C-alpha positions as CSV (number, residue, x, y, z in Angstrom):
1,M,1.1,1.4,-37.4
2,T,-0.7,-0.9,-35.0
3,E,-3.7,0.1,-32.9
4,A,-1.3,-0.1,-29.9
5,D,0.7,2.7,-31.5
6,S,-2.2,5.0,-32.1
7,V,-2.3,8.4,-30.3
8,A,-5.4,7.4,-28.4
9,S,-3.8,4.1,-27.3
10,L,-0.6,5.8,-26.2
11,L,-2.5,8.4,-24.2
12,E,-4.4,5.6,-22.5
13,Q,-1.2,3.7,-21.7
14,I,0.3,6.8,-20.2
15,G,-2.9,7.4,-18.1
16,A,-2.8,3.7,-17.0
17,E,0.8,3.9,-15.9
18,Q,0.0,7.1,-13.9
19,R,-2.9,5.4,-12.2
20,R,-0.8,2.3,-11.4
21,L,1.9,4.5,-9.9
22,R,-0.6,6.5,-7.9
23,G,-2.0,3.2,-6.5
24,L,1.5,2.0,-5.7
25,L,2.2,5.1,-3.6
26,T,-1.1,6.0,-2.1
27,G,-1.1,5.6,1.7
28,R,2.7,5.3,1.9
29,D,4.5,7.2,4.6
30,P,5.4,10.6,3.2
31,S,8.9,10.5,4.9
32,L,9.6,7.2,3.1
33,L,8.7,8.8,-0.2
34,A,10.7,12.0,0.5
35,G,14.0,10.4,1.6
36,R,16.8,10.4,-0.9
37,T,19.0,7.4,-1.5
38,P,22.2,7.0,0.5
39,A,24.0,8.0,-2.7
40,G,22.0,11.2,-2.9
41,K,19.9,10.2,-5.8
42,W,16.3,11.5,-6.2
43,S,13.7,10.3,-3.8
44,V,10.5,8.6,-4.9
45,A,8.7,11.9,-4.5
46,E,11.3,13.7,-6.6
47,N,10.9,11.1,-9.3
48,V,7.2,11.6,-9.4
49,R,7.6,15.3,-9.6
50,H,10.0,14.8,-12.5
51,L,7.5,12.7,-14.3
52,L,5.0,15.6,-14.1
53,F,7.7,17.9,-15.6
54,A,8.7,15.4,-18.2
55,E,5.1,15.0,-19.5
56,Q,4.8,18.7,-19.8
57,A,8.2,18.9,-21.6
58,H,7.6,16.0,-24.0
59,L,4.0,16.8,-24.8
60,G,3.4,20.4,-23.9
61,R,5.4,21.7,-26.9
62,L,2.7,20.1,-29.2
63,L,-0.2,21.9,-27.5
64,P,-1.3,25.4,-28.4
65,G,0.6,27.9,-26.4
66,G,3.4,25.4,-25.6
67,P,4.1,23.8,-22.2
68,Q,2.2,25.2,-19.2
69,W,4.7,24.4,-16.4
70,S,3.4,23.3,-13.1
71,T,5.4,24.7,-10.2
72,L,5.2,21.2,-8.6
73,G,7.2,19.5,-11.4
74,L,10.9,18.9,-11.1
75,P,13.2,19.5,-14.1
76,P,16.4,17.4,-14.6
77,T,19.2,18.6,-12.4
78,G,21.0,20.4,-15.3
79,M,17.9,22.5,-16.1
80,Q,17.2,23.5,-12.5
81,R,19.7,26.4,-12.8
82,Q,17.6,28.0,-15.5
83,E,15.8,31.0,-14.1
84,R,12.3,29.9,-15.2
85,F,12.8,26.5,-13.4
86,R,14.6,27.6,-10.2
87,A,11.4,27.9,-8.0
88,M,10.4,24.3,-9.0
89,A,13.6,22.8,-7.6
90,S,13.0,24.2,-4.1
91,A,9.3,23.2,-3.8
92,A,8.4,20.3,-1.5
93,P,4.7,19.5,-2.3
94,S,2.8,16.5,-1.1
95,I,2.8,13.4,-3.3
96,E,-1.0,13.8,-3.6
97,D,-0.7,17.4,-4.8
98,V,1.8,16.3,-7.4
99,F,-0.5,13.5,-8.7
100,D,-3.4,16.0,-8.8
101,A,-1.3,18.5,-10.9
102,W,-0.1,15.6,-13.1
103,S,-3.7,14.6,-13.7
104,V,-4.5,18.1,-14.8
105,A,-1.5,18.2,-17.1
106,H,-2.4,14.8,-18.6
107,A,-6.0,15.9,-19.2
108,S,-4.7,18.8,-21.2
109,T,-2.9,16.4,-23.6
110,R,-6.2,14.7,-24.5
111,E,-6.6,17.1,-27.4
112,L,-3.7,15.3,-29.0
113,A,-6.0,12.3,-29.6
114,G,-7.4,14.2,-32.7
115,R,-3.9,14.7,-34.1
116,D,-2.6,11.2,-35.0
117,T,0.6,12.2,-36.7
118,E,4.1,10.7,-36.6
119,E,5.3,13.7,-34.5
120,V,2.6,13.2,-31.9
121,R,3.1,9.4,-31.8
122,K,6.9,9.9,-31.3
123,A,6.4,12.3,-28.5
124,L,3.9,10.1,-26.7
125,T,6.1,7.0,-27.2
126,R,9.1,8.9,-25.8
127,N,7.0,10.0,-22.8
128,L,5.6,6.5,-22.2
129,K,9.1,5.0,-22.2
130,H,10.4,7.7,-19.9
131,L,7.4,7.1,-17.5
132,R,7.9,3.3,-17.5
133,S,11.6,3.6,-16.8
134,H,10.9,5.9,-13.8
135,V,8.1,3.6,-12.5
136,T,10.6,0.7,-12.6
137,L,13.1,2.8,-10.7
138,I,10.5,3.8,-8.1
139,E,9.5,0.2,-7.6
140,R,13.1,-0.6,-7.0
141,L,13.5,2.3,-4.5
142,L,10.4,1.0,-2.6
143,R,11.8,-2.5,-2.4
144,V,15.1,-1.2,-1.1
145,R,13.3,1.0,1.5
146,A,11.2,-2.0,2.6
147,G,14.4,-4.1,3.0
148,R,13.6,-6.6,0.2
């Protein structure tokens, strides 16, 4: 295991990606962020909401008491039919509120830093890859919206 693969490093990388994404979206027109693609794919805002949900799903199971679901998160489409997630699908929070809720969710994962196990590293690595793939998608959506 390299230092870059340690739980502390992975947590920091996740936090850095969140901060980078927040910086990328801060000050943007909310209607630009809320609009779905012409094909009906998730908007920028829905992707960010999903990232909140994904972090809680990937990492919350490792925390005492399990995932603490934020009502601002957005489950994958197939999970939105589940009773416990239905209210999440219909919410329309501001991007700032989603980032604030995500910061709280991420802060709760800090206790994982003391549990540098293979299971925790795998969950963090999975979440980081998922986060980075959505950030790339969001960057592409922003370029398309800007006409570039």
